[in-house]
N, C-alpha and C positions, 0 to 999 in steps of 0.2 A: 765450385761450391765442395765437391767427394774432397779434391785436389788438397783446394785452404784448410780442410778439416783435417786428413792427414798429415799434413804440413805443423798444424798448432799440435794433433798428438806427439809427434817427435817433438817438439821441442818442447811438450808437458814432459814426457820419458824422458828425457836429458835432463830437465831440471829436476823429478824426483831421483834419478841417483847420484846427483850431485849436491851435497850439501850447501856449500855456497848459493846454489840457483834455487832453492823448495820456497823460496816466499814468492819465487814470480811466478808460477800457477796462478797463485790465490790473486796478482795482480792483472793476470788475463782476464780471468769470469768477471771482472766489472763489464765487458764487453757485452756480458748478456741482459745486462739492463736495457741498453741500446736495442736487443736482439727482439727483448717483450717487448716493447714499445714498438716497434716495425711491426709484429705478430698484428699486434691489437690496431695499430694503423691499418692493417689491411682489411680488415671487420668494421672497423667504425670511419667512415669518412666525414672529412672535412670538418672536425672538431680542431678547434683552435689551439685549446689547451694541448693536446695530444698530437698536434703538428712540429707549436714550439716545443714541447718537453725532447719528440723525438729528432727535432736540427738540432737543438742546442746541446742532447745526448752523443749524436753523431760528431758531432763537433770536438767534443770537451774529450768522447771519449777513445773515438775513431784516428780521430786527427791530431789529436796533442798525445792523452795519456798513454796509447799502445804504441807509438813509437818511441817516449821517452819510456816504457817499463823494458821495451825488445834493445835497445842500448844498454838502459840500466843491467839488463842481464848477460848481455857481449861482455862489458866491462867487469862485471863483477866474479868474470872466467880470468883465475891465474893463467899465463899464457905462457907463464918461464918453463915450464916443462912439455917436451915433444905430446902429450897426451891433451893437456893444457891447450895448447898453440893449435892443435888439431878441432879440440872440442871449441874452442872458441869461433875458428873457423867456421864449424858446419852451423850452430848454433847462428853465427851471422849471418850467412849465407841462406838458413828456412827462415830467421826470422827476414830478411831483406825480402824475402817469397810472400811472406805476411803481409809484409808490409805493400808489397806495390801491389798486394790484390786488395787491401783497405784503400790507398790513393784510386785505384779503378773503380771501385764502387764509388767512390765518390765523387770522382769524375759525372759519373752514368748518373748517381743520384742527382748532382745538379743539373746536368743538362737535362734530365726530366723536368726537374722541377722548374726552370725555366721554359721547356715548352709547353708545361701544361699552364703556366702564367700566362703566353703567348695566347694559348688557343683560347681561357675564357675570358680575356682581353677583345681579342677577335671576334668572338660571338656577343659577348657586351657592345658591342660596335655598331652589328647588325642589328641587337635588339633597338638601340638607339636608332637606326636609321630607319628601320621597320616602325616602330611607335612614331617617327617626324613624318614616314610617306602616309600612316593612316589619318594623319594629323591633316595631312594636303588633303587628301583624297576623301575626306568624308562629303564634299559634296558632288561628286563623279555619279556622272548619270547611265547607269548601263542597264543597256537595251533588255528589254521582257523576254526576247523571245532568245537571249544570247543567253549560251549557256557558259556562260560567264561567272568565274571565282572571283570576289571582291578582294583576295588576296593578290591573284593574277596582277588585276586590275591597276591594286595599290605599285604591285612590283614592276609593272611595266611604266607606270607614270614616273616612280623613283628613279629610275634608270637600270635597276638592278637586280638579280638572280637572286633569291634567299637559296642559302645549302645550308641544309642543316645535317 
């Protein structure tokens, strides 16, 4: 994250130094909308409207807007002079690094979301199995002198072990 912020700072400084690029730092600050939603999301879990706003802003800003802004910044540089060509190459490489980070984080977010959905589905399936097993085991007779838990009897009868 530190390298990412250093690269963003370098691009911002390059933009501030050259008049044709001065509008692009403002374009880049749009990303902070998504960053704010991400921070709020850490403290407020499973709020559907917040989750939806976060994912929509992630795709809209990080996957669509930022690449467009980066490409526009690179193309706005006049490369007909040696200084312009060097500046264009420098901004292009720096923006490419920033975009690589954005797409890597998008991949991590997608994989984490997919895994959370899988875990939730497995937990829901286990809950359904436990409920079904409890329904089948209501008439199980336990010995009075045996120190047996009803849940253990249910799991033995159902043929699986509940792992939480």
